[in-house]
Backbone as CSV, one residue per row, in Angstrom:
resi,resn,N_x,N_y,N_z,CA_x,CA_y,CA_z,C_x,C_y,C_z
1,MET,34.236,-14.453,-83.196,34.063,-15.890,-83.259,34.412,-16.532,-81.920
2,ASN,35.441,-16.011,-81.252,35.820,-16.549,-79.949,34.711,-16.353,-78.924
3,LEU,33.991,-15.242,-79.022,32.879,-14.990,-78.110,31.776,-16.025,-78.288
4,LEU,31.502,-16.428,-79.525,30.477,-17.433,-79.793,30.916,-18.821,-79.326
5,LYS,32.230,-19.100,-79.367,32.728,-20.421,-79.004,32.918,-20.572,-77.495
6,GLN,32.873,-19.482,-76.760,33.165,-19.505,-75.334,32.225,-20.458,-74.587
7,GLY,32.784,-21.467,-73.956,32.002,-22.436,-73.203,31.084,-23.285,-74.065
8,ALA,31.416,-23.428,-75.328,30.517,-24.107,-76.258,30.724,-25.613,-76.241
9,THR,29.633,-26.313,-76.083,29.578,-27.750,-76.327,28.489,-27.915,-77.376
10,PRO,28.427,-29.036,-78.057,27.371,-29.200,-79.054,25.971,-28.995,-78.458
11,SER,25.757,-29.522,-77.257,24.446,-29.417,-76.634,24.105,-27.978,-76.242
12,LYS,25.058,-27.272,-75.643,24.816,-25.885,-75.223,24.628,-24.957,-76.421
13,LEU,25.443,-25.157,-77.445,25.304,-24.339,-78.638,23.985,-24.635,-79.343
14,ALA,23.579,-25.891,-79.368,22.292,-26.271,-79.961,21.137,-25.673,-79.173
15,LEU,21.258,-25.666,-77.851,20.215,-25.070,-77.023,20.133,-23.567,-77.250
16,ALA,21.269,-22.908,-77.348,21.284,-21.468,-77.613,20.635,-21.162,-78.956
17,ALA,20.956,-21.948,-79.974,20.381,-21.728,-81.303,18.876,-21.970,-81.298
18,SER,18.440,-23.042,-80.669,17.004,-23.338,-80.667,16.224,-22.304,-79.864
19,LEU,16.759,-21.881,-78.721,16.083,-20.836,-77.945,16.053,-19.513,-78.704
20,GLY,17.146,-19.182,-79.380,17.179,-17.942,-80.167,16.128,-17.922,-81.256
21,ILE,15.925,-19.058,-81.902,14.906,-19.129,-82.958,13.510,-19.035,-82.372
22,VAL,13.237,-19.823,-81.344,11.885,-19.850,-80.770,11.522,-18.507,-80.147
23,ILE,12.458,-17.883,-79.468,12.183,-16.557,-78.904,12.027,-15.534,-80.025
24,GLY,12.625,-15.796,-81.164,12.529,-14.884,-82.296,11.130,-14.720,-82.840
25,PHE,10.223,-15.648,-82.566,8.854,-15.473,-83.065,7.816,-15.356,-81.954
26,VAL,8.241,-14.869,-80.790,7.288,-14.576,-79.721,6.348,-13.465,-80.212
27,PRO,5.040,-13.582,-79.992,4.113,-12.599,-80.553,3.956,-11.322,-79.725
28,VAL,5.011,-10.890,-79.069,4.993,-9.638,-78.321,6.206,-8.837,-78.779
29,PHE,5.965,-7.807,-79.559,7.065,-7.024,-80.120,7.837,-6.283,-79.031
30,GLY,9.147,-6.222,-79.214,10.007,-5.478,-78.304,10.489,-6.268,-77.093
31,THR,10.256,-7.578,-77.081,10.636,-8.369,-75.915,11.741,-9.378,-76.195
32,CYS,12.133,-9.542,-77.429,13.056,-10.627,-77.800,14.407,-10.543,-77.111
33,THR,15.018,-9.388,-77.078,16.356,-9.267,-76.499,16.333,-9.585,-75.012
34,VAL,15.364,-9.041,-74.304,15.258,-9.298,-72.867,14.990,-10.780,-72.618
35,LEU,14.097,-11.387,-73.411,13.803,-12.807,-73.257,15.029,-13.665,-73.563
36,CYS,15.797,-13.284,-74.575,17.018,-14.038,-74.907,18.032,-13.961,-73.776
37,LEU,18.218,-12.782,-73.217,19.173,-12.644,-72.120,18.704,-13.413,-70.886
38,ALA,17.411,-13.395,-70.620,16.869,-14.171,-69.498,17.066,-15.671,-69.735
39,ALA,16.799,-16.121,-70.965,16.976,-17.537,-71.298,18.452,-17.932,-71.201
40,ALA,19.343,-17.056,-71.643,20.782,-17.350,-71.554,21.200,-17.500,-70.101
41,TRP,20.667,-16.676,-69.228,20.995,-16.747,-67.809,20.392,-17.999,-67.168
42,ILE,19.123,-18.290,-67.474,18.425,-19.433,-66.875,19.044,-20.753,-67.318
43,PHE,19.304,-20.888,-68.620,19.801,-22.155,-69.159,21.323,-22.222,-69.247
44,LYS,22.010,-21.166,-68.799,23.479,-21.130,-68.780,24.083,-21.386,-70.158
45,VAL,23.550,-20.678,-71.159,24.097,-20.781,-72.509,24.762,-19.459,-72.870
46,ASN,25.536,-19.476,-73.921,26.274,-18.311,-74.380,25.308,-17.218,-74.851
47,PRO,25.308,-16.049,-74.189,24.386,-14.978,-74.583,24.637,-14.453,-75.997
48,ALA,25.902,-14.416,-76.413,26.195,-13.934,-77.760,25.597,-14.864,-78.808
49,ALA,25.709,-16.167,-78.597,25.179,-17.134,-79.558,23.665,-17.029,-79.664
50,ILE,22.977,-16.953,-78.541,21.525,-16.884,-78.564,21.045,-15.587,-79.223
51,LEU,21.749,-14.484,-78.973,21.348,-13.196,-79.561,21.608,-13.143,-81.066
52,VAL,22.722,-13.726,-81.516,23.014,-13.743,-82.955,21.958,-14.546,-83.702
53,VAL,21.643,-15.734,-83.193,20.623,-16.566,-83.839,19.269,-15.866,-83.803
54,ASN,18.966,-15.220,-82.684,17.696,-14.507,-82.556,17.562,-13.402,-83.598
55,GLN,18.643,-12.712,-83.883,18.575,-11.642,-84.881,18.271,-12.195,-86.271
56,PHE,18.798,-13.365,-86.574,18.489,-13.989,-87.867,17.052,-14.505,-87.910
57,ALA,16.513,-14.877,-86.762,15.144,-15.404,-86.694,14.103,-14.301,-86.563
58,PHE,14.535,-13.076,-86.367,13.627,-11.959,-86.119,12.501,-11.810,-87.153
59,PRO,12.737,-11.996,-88.447,11.621,-11.865,-89.403,10.463,-12.836,-89.144
60,LEU,10.744,-13.946,-88.480,9.667,-14.880,-88.150,8.617,-14.244,-87.248
61,GLN,9.029,-13.262,-86.450,8.080,-12.599,-85.558,6.982,-11.906,-86.366
62,PHE,7.338,-11.282,-87.462,6.345,-10.621,-88.305,5.485,-11.624,-89.065
63,VAL,6.107,-12.693,-89.516,5.391,-13.704,-90.287,4.384,-14.459,-89.415
64,LEU,4.774,-14.775,-88.189,3.944,-15.621,-87.332,3.077,-14.859,-86.331
65,TYR,3.186,-13.537,-86.300,2.406,-12.741,-85.341,0.905,-12.967,-85.515
66,PHE,0.404,-12.765,-86.699,-1.040,-12.881,-86.926,-1.559,-14.305,-86.754
67,PRO,-0.850,-15.327,-87.233,-1.342,-16.690,-86.969,-1.443,-17.017,-85.475
68,PHE,-0.464,-16.582,-84.674,-0.544,-16.832,-83.235,-1.725,-16.103,-82.605
69,ILE,-1.934,-14.861,-83.007,-3.052,-14.086,-82.463,-4.372,-14.746,-82.842
70,ARG,-4.516,-15.120,-84.096,-5.772,-15.748,-84.554,-6.003,-17.103,-83.895
71,MET,-4.920,-17.904,-83.726,-5.074,-19.196,-83.042,-5.494,-18.989,-81.589
72,GLY,-4.921,-17.982,-80.943,-5.294,-17.687,-79.560,-6.731,-17.209,-79.448
73,GLU,-7.151,-16.367,-80.379,-8.546,-15.906,-80.377,-9.496,-17.078,-80.583
74,TRP,-9.125,-17.979,-81.474,-9.958,-19.157,-81.718,-9.988,-20.060,-80.487
75,LEU,-8.817,-20.291,-79.890,-8.709,-21.168,-78.737,-9.544,-20.674,-77.557
76,PHE,-9.532,-19.371,-77.322,-10.242,-18.797,-76.187,-11.593,-18.188,-76.576
77,ASN,-12.017,-18.454,-77.809,-13.331,-17.997,-78.297,-13.512,-16.488,-78.119
78,GLN,-12.507,-15.727,-78.569,-12.533,-14.272,-78.456,-12.990,-13.643,-79.766
79,VAL,-13.438,-12.426,-79.653,-13.786,-11.646,-80.846,-12.479,-11.301,-81.556
80,PRO,-12.358,-11.605,-82.851,-11.108,-11.301,-83.566,-10.813,-9.805,-83.603
81,VAL,-9.586,-9.458,-83.335,-9.142,-8.070,-83.376,-9.022,-7.646,-84.829
82,PRO,-9.541,-6.457,-85.165,-9.344,-5.969,-86.534,-7.880,-5.569,-86.719
83,PHE,-7.322,-5.919,-87.871,-5.908,-5.635,-88.083,-5.630,-4.579,-89.145
84,SER,-6.642,-4.009,-89.748,-6.363,-2.932,-90.703,-6.167,-1.634,-89.924
85,PHE,-5.377,-0.743,-90.471,-5.072,0.527,-89.805,-6.349,1.321,-89.534
86,GLU,-7.243,1.348,-90.505,-8.493,2.102,-90.350,-9.351,1.523,-89.230
87,GLN,-9.449,0.194,-89.169,-10.268,-0.438,-88.137,-9.683,-0.212,-86.745
88,ILE,-8.378,-0.320,-86.621,-7.753,-0.095,-85.311,-7.894,1.361,-84.900
89,THR,-7.713,2.297,-85.839,-7.881,3.714,-85.542,-9.305,3.997,-85.082
90,GLN,-10.271,3.428,-85.770,-11.675,3.619,-85.392,-11.956,3.005,-84.017
91,LEU,-11.405,1.827,-83.760,-11.597,1.159,-82.474,-11.076,2.019,-81.330
92,PHE,-9.889,2.600,-81.491,-9.320,3.449,-80.445,-10.040,4.784,-80.339
93,ALA,-10.532,5.312,-81.456,-11.265,6.575,-81.419,-12.601,6.415,-80.694
94,GLU,-13.265,5.278,-80.890,-14.564,5.040,-80.253,-14.418,4.811,-78.753
95,ASP,-13.483,3.960,-78.357,-13.312,3.623,-76.942,-11.879,3.148,-76.725
96,LEU,-11.046,4.040,-76.208,-9.626,3.740,-76.018,-9.432,2.528,-75.107
97,PHE,-10.137,2.486,-73.980,-9.975,1.375,-73.046,-10.372,0.050,-73.682
98,LYS,-11.458,0.059,-74.422,-11.906,-1.168,-75.092,-10.869,-1.624,-76.122
99,GLY,-10.292,-0.683,-76.864,-9.279,-1.019,-77.863,-8.042,-1.638,-77.249
100,VAL,-7.547,-1.014,-76.175,-6.364,-1.529,-75.491,-6.671,-2.893,-74.886
101,SER,-7.842,-3.029,-74.298,-8.243,-4.293,-73.690,-8.348,-5.407,-74.731
102,LEU,-8.994,-5.112,-75.858,-9.185,-6.110,-76.905,-7.845,-6.573,-77.484
103,ILE,-6.977,-5.632,-77.790,-5.668,-5.980,-78.342,-4.805,-6.680,-77.291
104,GLY,-4.899,-6.234,-76.040,-4.138,-6.864,-74.966,-4.534,-8.313,-74.747
105,TRP,-5.838,-8.595,-74.719,-6.294,-9.972,-74.523,-5.962,-10.853,-75.719
106,SER,-6.047,-10.291,-76.910,-5.679,-11.076,-78.096,-4.191,-11.397,-78.103
107,THR,-3.382,-10.431,-77.709,-1.942,-10.660,-77.631,-1.629,-11.702,-76.558
108,LEU,-2.294,-11.616,-75.428,-2.085,-12.589,-74.364,-2.488,-13.993,-74.807
109,SER,-3.589,-14.099,-75.522,-4.013,-15.419,-76.006,-3.030,-15.956,-77.055
110,GLY,-2.474,-15.083,-77.890,-1.439,-15.494,-78.839,-0.179,-15.938,-78.128
111,LEU,0.146,-15.283,-77.027,1.309,-15.661,-76.233,1.120,-17.040,-75.607
112,VAL,-0.088,-17.362,-75.185,-0.378,-18.691,-74.629,-0.148,-19.764,-75.695
113,VAL,-0.612,-19.496,-76.917,-0.396,-20.452,-78.015,1.100,-20.598,-78.283
114,TRP,1.830,-19.489,-78.306,3.281,-19.535,-78.517,3.950,-20.366,-77.425
115,LEU,3.562,-20.146,-76.167,4.149,-20.918,-75.066,3.900,-22.411,-75.232
116,ALA,2.684,-22.762,-75.621,2.346,-24.181,-75.795,3.155,-24.814,-76.926
117,LEU,3.376,-24.076,-77.998,4.112,-24.612,-79.137,5.626,-24.499,-78.983
118,SER,6.083,-23.548,-78.182,7.520,-23.298,-78.089,8.287,-24.448,-77.436
119,VAL,7.683,-25.124,-76.491,8.400,-26.209,-75.808,8.721,-27.357,-76.765
120,PRO,7.733,-27.924,-77.471,8.100,-29.014,-78.386,8.983,-28.553,-79.552
121,ILE,8.779,-27.335,-80.024,9.617,-26.823,-81.111,11.063,-26.680,-80.638
122,THR,11.249,-26.175,-79.412,12.598,-26.026,-78.863,13.286,-27.374,-78.715
123,TYR,12.559,-28.367,-78.190,13.141,-29.707,-78.058,13.521,-30.283,-79.424
124,GLY,12.658,-30.130,-80.400,12.949,-30.645,-81.738,14.143,-29.966,-82.374
125,LEU,14.182,-28.635,-82.283,15.317,-27.898,-82.844,16.610,-28.235,-82.110
126,HIS,16.532,-28.381,-80.798,17.723,-28.727,-80.022,18.302,-30.064,-80.485
127,ALA,17.435,-31.050,-80.647,17.910,-32.371,-81.099,18.541,-32.280,-82.489
128,LEU,17.900,-31.544,-83.385,18.411,-31.387,-84.743,19.754,-30.651,-84.759
129,PHE,19.817,-29.510,-84.068,21.059,-28.729,-84.049,22.187,-29.472,-83.344
130,LYS,21.868,-30.232,-82.320,22.906,-30.985,-81.622,23.568,-31.985,-82.562
131,ILE,22.761,-32.680,-83.340,23.305,-33.634,-84.324,24.164,-32.900,-85.351
132,ILE,23.652,-31.788,-85.852,24.390,-31.014,-86.866,25.705,-30.497,-86.301
133,PHE,25.667,-29.920,-85.095,26.888,-29.354,-84.513,27.906,-30.427,-84.161
134,GLU,27.444,-31.577,-83.694,28.374,-32.665,-83.380,29.074,-33.166,-84.628
135,ARG,28.364,-33.229,-85.723,28.939,-33.766,-86.959,29.707,-32.735,-87.775
136,THR,29.400,-31.476,-87.594,29.975,-30.449,-88.451,31.065,-29.627,-87.786
137,PHE,30.789,-29.113,-86.601,31.695,-28.140,-85.998,32.525,-28.679,-84.842
138,PHE,32.181,-29.839,-84.347,32.888,-30.364,-83.193,33.498,-31.724,-83.526
139,ARG,34.577,-32.040,-82.851,35.139,-33.380,-82.949,35.629,-33.759,-81.556
140,ASN,35.629,-35.003,-81.297,36.028,-35.502,-79.992,37.546,-35.548,-79.926
141,ALA,38.111,-34.783,-79.009,39.570,-34.742,-78.859,39.909,-35.023,-77.394
142,GLY,40.322,-36.238,-77.122,40.718,-36.591,-75.766,39.578,-36.523,-74.776
143,GLY,38.358,-36.837,-75.225,37.215,-36.826,-74.325,36.546,-35.467,-74.207
144,LYS,37.152,-34.416,-74.750,36.560,-33.084,-74.687,36.083,-32.683,-76.072
145,ASN,34.943,-32.040,-76.106,34.454,-31.516,-77.389,35.125,-30.183,-77.653
146,GLU,35.750,-30.066,-78.767,36.375,-28.811,-79.155,35.849,-28.409,-80.523
147,MET,35.679,-27.123,-80.681,35.149,-26.624,-81.950,36.240,-26.652,-83.002
148,VAL,35.876,-27.098,-84.177,36.795,-27.140,-85.303,36.285,-26.166,-86.364
149,GLN,37.165,-25.280,-86.802,36.776,-24.367,-87.865,36.941,-25.050,-89.199
150,LYS,35.883,-24.988,-90.015,35.953,-25.581,-91.355,35.692,-24.539,-92.382
């Protein structure tokens, strides 16, 4: 608990939580931890807090993967990638380079959609969490915000 509270202000903790959630549904599997650590370094937030929240948000990556890919394909007018195991196996068996290229471009287009949506979502979550953390976990003590355990 002390690790999560280290250097915590309502705003910084809210930013860590919002970044952890938004990075949790990036449509590129295997990148969340590295992205969280990079975000913690860039925005000077507690790495433990961002990683803990990210782990709770991790299931969103599976839920939102296909919608991001499909929105990106629609946005860039791409041929939709087949998502059944048989179709992907057949695609790679017929032409490996074409399969990798098709999936790579679809993933990239999904990432563009995620980037476009992540900024307003992060701002909204930050504002919401800041209000919650100020009212719930922090109290003003002599001009300094200190965390209160409840």
